[in-house]
N, C-alpha and C positions, 0 to 999 in steps of 0.2 A: 716711599716717594720715589721715583724712579733716577737711575742714576745715568747720565747722557753725555757722555765724551764726544767733544767734536774737535777734530785734528784739522786745525785750517779755521781760522776765526776772521776770515774777511767780510765781504758785504754778504755772502750767501750763508755762511757758518754764522754771522750775528744775525740774519733774519731767521734762521732755525731756532737759536737760542730764544730770541723775543717770542717765538710762538710757543716754546716747550715751558718757559721758566714757571707757569702757573702751575703745573704738575711734575715738574722735572729739577734735579739739582743738575747744573750745567758745569761739567769740567771741559772747558776749553785750552786748545794750544795756541799760542801765536810764537813769532818770531825776534820780536822787539821787545825791549824794557818797557820801553814808553807806551805801549798797548798791554803789557803785563800789568803795569801799575795801575791802566785805567780799569782792566777788567777785575783787577783785586778790588780795587774801590767801589766798582758795580756789583761786587758781593757773589762773583764768579769765583770758581777755585781753579785759577790759570796755571798751567805750564809753559815755561819758556823752553823751546827748542827748536833745534835748525836740521833740516834733513837734505840739505844743500848737498853738493859734490864736494864742498871745501871740508865735511865732516865724515870721518873716517870709521868710526865708533858710536853709537847710539844704545843707551842703556833701556831696559825695559821699563816701560812707563809706570810708575809707581800705583797709578789711580787704576791700572787696569783690574786689579782684584776686586775692585767694587763697583766696576761700572755693568751698565745692564746693555747696554749699547755702545756703538763709537759709529760716530758720521764722520765718514774723510771728505771734506771739502778741499781739498789742495791742489793746485794744478799741476798737470802732468803734461802740459804741451810741449812739443817740439818746436814750434814758430820762434820762440823766444831762446830756449836752450839746446844743448844738444842731445842725441839721444844717451849720451854716456850719462850726463849728466840727469836725466829721466832715469836711467838704471840704479843710477846712486842713489838717488832718493829715494826709490821704491825700495832697495834694498834696507836703508835707514829706517824706512816706514814700518816694514816687516819686524826688523829689529826692536822698534818700538813698542808694536803691539805683543810681543812675545808668542804666548800661547793661549791667547785671549781665545774663545771658543764659544763666544755668546754672538748676539746678531751684530753684523757691520753693514753699513749703509754707504757705497760708495758714490759719490755726487760729482758729476759734471757740469760746469758751465761754459760759457761763450761769452766772451768782450768782445765788442767791436769797438775800435779805436780810429779816430782820422789819423792820417800822417802827419799835418800840421801840429806844430808845438803850440795849442792856443788852450786858455783855460775859459772852460764853456760852464 
């Protein structure tokens, strides 16, 4: 069975995991304890990690040594955060990956949200 790491388990990471779970073990990352607990209960192998600008030092992901592929699905937008924040997030992500030398897939998605604060 293939081991797939998904860094960033938002709507896109979740969709990918659902379509891969029949032939792969999924190792997702998340930034909240609440989502971590849900992923654990759903039989995933989650890791709780922050890449934000408040974080100065990130350890190498201990799962890297068993992963066949890593899919990166975290936002790198400067629309919401500053370029310095994006740089720090990128630096932390690179530290997290360590010397992983297998397949890495970087995804990007765009969300369009209205400016008014309504629930749809």
